[in-house]
C-alpha positions, 0 to 999 in steps of 0.5 A, spaced: 364 198 772 365 192 777 358 189 779 356 187 787 352 183 790 346 186 790 346 188 784 346 182 780 341 179 785 337 184 783 338 183 775 337 176 776 330 177 779 328 182 773 331 177 769 328 170 771 321 175 772 321 177 764 322 170 763 317 167 766 312 172 763 315 172 756 317 180 757 310 182 758 309 184 765 315 188 769 316 186 776 316 192 781 320 195 785 317 192 792 317 185 789 324 185 788 324 187 796 320 182 798 324 176 794 331 178 796 328 179 803 331 186 804 327 193 805 326 198 799 330 203 802 335 198 803 335 196 794 333 202 792 340 206 791 342 199 788 336 201 783 338 209 782 345 205 780 343 201 775 338 206 772 344 211 771 348 205 768 342 203 764 342 196 766 334 195 765 328 199 762 323 203 767 316 203 765 310 207 768 305 202 770 297 203 773 300 202 780 307 202 780 313 203 776 315 197 773 322 194 771 323 191 765 329 187 762 332 191 757 
């Protein structure tokens, strides 16, 4: 199971946000796209692949779907 560069960056952003908020808040896909300076459409395929691998937890927030560190 090879992890490409974008997947590593996404997982790092999720982990950094988890550490910043002590695991109390999730990060949205749009926030990840902004931090990595790529469009959401480019990021969507990577997020779907990581979700299939169960690399993180997804929860529904008030306004967005949020991604939490597993």
